[in-house]
C-alpha positions as a printed Julia matrix, in Angstrom:
144×3 Matrix{Float64}:
 150.45  19.22  119.15
 153.79  17.48  118.82
 153.98  13.75  119.29
 156.79  11.29  119.76
 158.52  10.92  116.41
 159.16   7.26  117.13
 155.45   6.52  117.79
 154.24   8.42  114.74
 156.83   6.9   112.41
 156.07   3.42  113.73
 152.34   3.9   113.07
 152.98   5.24  109.56
 155.41   2.43  108.76
 153.03  -0.23  110.07
 150.15   1.07  107.98
 152.23   1.65  104.87
 153.7   -1.85  104.94
 150.53  -3.68  106.03
 147.78  -2.25  103.87
 147.43  -1.72  100.16
 146.25   1.67   98.87
 142.57   1.98   97.98
 140.19   4.49   96.53
 139.93   8.0    97.94
 136.8    9.68   99.19
 138.26  13.09   99.94
 137.24  16.67   99.66
 139.34  18.44   97.01
 142.68  19.82   98.24
 143.32  23.58   98.25
 144.9   25.38   95.28
 148.16  23.75   94.23
 148.02  21.13   96.97
 148.27  17.47   95.92
 147.71  14.29   97.89
 148.53  10.67   97.14
 147.17   7.71   99.1
 149.95   5.42  100.32
 147.8    2.97  102.31
 144.16   2.65  103.37
 142.03   0.22  105.34
 138.92   0.09  107.5
 138.74  -1.65  110.86
 135.28  -1.7   112.4
 133.83   1.79  112.09
 137.22   3.52  111.59
 139.07   4.34  108.37
 142.89   4.45  108.56
 144.58   6.19  105.65
 148.18   7.26  105.08
 148.58  10.06  102.51
 151.54  11.99  101.18
 150.55  15.65  100.89
 152.55  18.21   98.91
 152.01  21.96   99.39
 153.88  24.14   96.89
 155.87  27.15   98.09
 153.56  30.03   98.98
 150.43  27.85   99.09
 148.19  26.58  101.9
 145.77  23.8   102.73
 142.89  26.24  103.14
 140.9   26.52  106.37
 139.51  23.17  107.5
 139.07  20.68  110.31
 138.95  16.88  110.59
 136.36  14.44  111.93
 139.11  12.35  113.54
 142.7   12.87  114.72
 145.64  13.15  112.34
 149.29  12.22  112.93
 151.89  13.62  110.58
 155.59  13.74  109.8
 157.21  16.57  107.82
 159.3   14.84  105.13
 160.49  18.03  103.43
 160.17  21.77  103.96
 158.49  23.65  106.8
 154.84  23.6   107.84
 153.53  26.8   109.42
 150.33  25.89  111.29
 147.7   28.42  112.41
 144.57  28.04  114.53
 141.24  29.88  114.27
 142.53  32.79  116.39
 144.96  33.52  113.51
 147.86  32.7   115.86
 150.67  30.36  114.91
 150.3   27.18  116.93
 153.44  25.57  115.54
 156.24  25.64  113.01
 157.26  22.14  111.97
 160.5   21.53  110.07
 161.74  18.41  108.28
 161.62  15.45  110.68
 159.07  17.07  113.01
 155.83  15.38  113.96
 152.41  16.95  114.35
 149.13  15.79  115.86
 145.88  17.48  114.89
 142.86  16.9   117.14
 139.42  16.32  115.65
 136.32  18.45  115.58
 134.91  21.7   114.27
 136.35  23.48  117.32
 139.83  22.81  115.87
 139.69  24.8   112.61
 143.17  25.4   111.24
 145.27  26.09  108.17
 148.65  24.72  107.1
 150.83  27.14  105.16
 154.07  26.74  103.25
 155.81  30.06  103.78
 159.11  28.69  102.48
 160.65  28.56   99.01
 160.59  24.76   98.55
 157.66  22.33   98.44
 156.34  21.09  101.78
 155.84  17.3   101.87
 153.96  15.59  104.71
 153.13  11.96  105.45
 149.83  11.94  107.34
 147.9    9.17  109.08
 144.15   9.92  109.17
 142.06   8.1   111.79
 138.5    8.9   110.76
 134.98   7.61  111.26
 134.12   5.26  108.39
 133.14   7.22  105.3
 134.21  10.64  106.63
 136.04  12.97  104.23
 139.74  13.67  104.83
 138.84  17.24  105.78
 135.84  19.51  106.21
 136.1   22.94  104.61
 135.73  25.89  106.98
 135.45  29.62  106.31
 138.36  31.93  107.05
 137.78  32.88  110.72
 138.76  36.48  110.0
 142.5   36.17  109.49
 144.35  38.48  107.1
 145.78  35.45  105.27
 144.31  32.53  103.38
């Protein structure tokens, strides 16, 4: 799930400096989680959006999946990422990159198990009009 930091940062920088932020059409974030659009545009049938996501200490994104791939950079804190088997599929510290594949077969949750806020910059590459995430039920894990 890790990607070249240089490639991800270049894509985020290009989008952030090229496009002006627009209106959001997102599903609501999980409890305590906030998101701010940095840049957004549509090319053909694809929406490209860069968002800054903040997850307070002890909080999570909730179980979800995406209709397109995501590319992220951890700006602050540590992201603990879990898949639908309840197993950790990555711990991403400040400066780390993450790639999330698309589809309902990639249900996951992002958790902030640290004591400081987790801040991510995320590039969403989604079909035009798709929400940022699709809610999914807890797959049977002992945590939320």
